[in-house]
N, C-alpha and C positions, 0 to 999 in steps of 0.2 A: 260902349269900346271905353272900356275905363283903364288909363294906364297913368299912374303912382311916377316920378326921380324923386327918389331922395339924397338926399348929400348928408354926408358924415365924414371927423377930422378924429383920428387914428393919433391915440401913442405911437409911440415904435416897442410899446410891448405889446399892441394890435389891442390897446383895450380903446372906445366909445371917449373922442374929449366933449363931453355936451349929447344932448341927445341929438338925433336925425332931422332933422330941416328938412320940411313941400319944402321940392324949385320946379317942380313943373306941373302939377293936375292939366288932363285935360282927360274928358268925357266929361256926362252928367248924371245926374242932377249933385250940386254942393254938399250931401248928404251924403251918398256914396262915393265922390273924390273922401272927405270922409275919415272914414269906415275907411278905407283900399290907407288911407297913408298911413291909418291907427299900427292898422296889423302888418302893415311893413313895416315904421318903427317899432313894437317890439318884436320879430324876427328880426332886424338886425341888433339888438338890446340882445332879445337869447342870447345869442350865439356869436357871443362878443364874450374872451377875445376873441378874435385872430391871429392865424400860425401864421405869419408870409416872413416873408425870407428879411433879417435886419437888417442886410444891404443894401436892397432895396426898398428902404420908404422913403425915401422922396416922393417915385413912381405909385405907392399906392396908402399919402399920408391922406390928401380929401375923393373918398371913388364916391362915388351915381353910378346907385341902385336904380335900377326900372323895373317894376312889379305891373306883371302886365299876366291880372286873373281867364285870360281864354284862353288858353292851355289848359286852365289847372282842373282837379279835377274832385274832387267834395267823395270820401269814405268810411 
């Protein structure tokens, strides 16, 4: 049961302000947490910039994303 939470701050135009940070890992061992963090970090970076409503910037300026691979399927 491996779950990692990443936090990222965005600019008003949806770009990342710095690299996503690991907020909360759960699960073991530590090596798997690091791998999950790196995969989540790469996904957040690759998907940027985000197209979000500018008038709601204060609501999405800082976001936390929870990555839980339990229901993911590799094809």
